[in-house]
N, C-alpha and C positions, 0 to 999 in steps of 0.2 A: 786496244789504243783509241783514245778520245782526245779530239782537239777541238777547241774552243773558243773562243773571241767574244770577250765582255764588253756590253752595250748598256749603258744608262742603269735601266732594268730587267735587260734582256740578255741570254748566253744564246748565242750561232751556236749549233752540234752536229757534229758525224761522227758516225762510229766506221771501223774498218770494215764492218761487212755489208758498206755498200749503203746504208740507209744515209736518203738525201738531209741536209741541213734543213733544224728545224730550229724554230725560237721559242724559247723556253724562258719562264717567269722566274728569277731567280733572284727575290730581295736580300739575300742573306749575303748574297756575293757580289753586288754592286756599290755602289754611292748612291745615295739617294740628292736628286739634285731639289733644291728649294722651289723650284717652279714646278712641281708636280702638284701640291694642292691647287694652286689659282687656275691650272691649266684643266684640272679635274672639272673645278666648279664652271668654270669657263664651257666646259664639254656639257655640264649639265643643263646649263642655259638655252645652249642650241635648241631647232626644233625636233620634234621625233623624227620626222621622216628623215630629216638630214644623220640623225641617228643610225638609221638603218641603209641607208644610202652608203655611207661612210665604212658600216661594217662589213656590207655586201662586197665592198671594192677592198678593203683590206682582210679578207678572212675569208679561208679556203671555201670552194663553194659547198659545202656541205661540212658543219661542226657537230661536234658534240661536245655538251652540256653536264654537270654533277651538279645537283642540289640535295639539301639534308631539312627535312622537318625535325624539329626538336620539341619533343611540348612538356611542360613541365607539370607538376602533381594535381594541378586544379585543371588540368587540358588548355593551358594555353600556349599557341605559338611563339617561337622565336624568330624575331625580325631582326634584320639590321639594317641598320642608317648607312644608304652608300654614298659616300662624296661624289660620285660623279652622274649619278643618275637623277634623271627629269623626276623621278619619282623615286623620292629619297629608300621610303622603305620597300625593303624585300626580301624573299628568305636566301637565307646563306647558299652558296654556290659559285660553281668557277667553271671555265674552261678543263676537258680533259686533253692531257698531254701527250706529243707524241710517243705511241708503246706503254701508256700509262694505263693501269688497269681503273677503272669506275671506283671502285670502294678505296683503292690508296688515293685518286684525286678528291673524293669528298673528304678524306681526313684530313689530307693536304691542304686542299684549301682551305678548311673550317681554321686548321691551325694559324697560316699563313695571314690570314684576315685577324686573328683574334690573339693569338697566343696560348687558345685553349684546345685541350686534344677530345675527339668524340670516340664512341665506337658504333659502327654501325651496327643495328637489329634486324632489320631485313629491308629489301629491296621491296618501295612501294608502287614504282611506276616507270616504264621507259615509255615515251610517247616520241612521236615526230611531231614538230611545230608546223602550226596553219598557215602562219603567216612569212616564213620565211625556213631556208632550209636548216634545220637544228633539229637533233635528236638530244631531249633532255632524259636524263636517269635520275632517281629521286630514290633515296632512303631515307627510310626511320631513321633517327639516330639518337644518341643521351650525350650528353657532355661528362666527361670523366674527370676532367683533372683542367688544372693552369686558371690563370685568371685573367679577364678582357684586358687586352691592351689596345687601345685606337691604333688602328693603321691608316696608311695613306687613303685607301679604299673604305675603311669601317670607320665609324666615328664614333656610334652607339651602338648597343644592343637591347631589346628589351622583348618584355613575354606580354601578347595581346592576347584579349578573349576572340575567339575566332568569329565568333557573331559581331565584334568593334574593330574591326580591322582597321588601319589607318588608310590613306589616300596610298596606292600602290597598285601596279600592274595587273589589269584584268586575270591575265592566264594564269598570274601566281596566287592571285586570291581564289580562283575557281580549283586552283591544286590543292589546296589548304582544305576548302570545303568536299573537294572530294575523299581526299585523306581521309577527314576523321569520319564520313560517312562510311568510307570501306573500313576504318578499323572499327567501329563500331559496330559492322557488320560480322568482323570476324570474331568479335567478345573484348575489345579493348585495345589497351597501346601494349 
């Protein structure tokens, strides 16, 4: 049996087997407040050091995230325009939920943020971040269906030439360049 209490965008959950309460993002099970977009825009305007401090205070001591790299036939990489980031453009991804498998998380995150479905082709990289306690799991994926629908997190998606990327986090640029080099050495995408 599962108990739950709904709050705005999150659902607190526990199970009979004794697992602790965990906060889980559930966009389809809650009412969207009209203030979320302005709050996300405000968050984007805050200095990066404040993003780091708030994240360290509000997140677990060590967190795990998933991301997907999607390339088109011309070798361009798919990026999302995030509504809440200081550097808006970035690779698709999100947090791994409690007891969720990474492959399930990357598919879920992509679908929640865009309304589109992806298929995981293969694991590209698992790496611990240098800047803060974060484990990043990156998959090579392909889009299999759906039509892009903007969300409160993602306003646009676009393919970019890997040699002409927009202003974005350096770590994500490095990841894209590393993946392209790695796939070239492996004989293709």
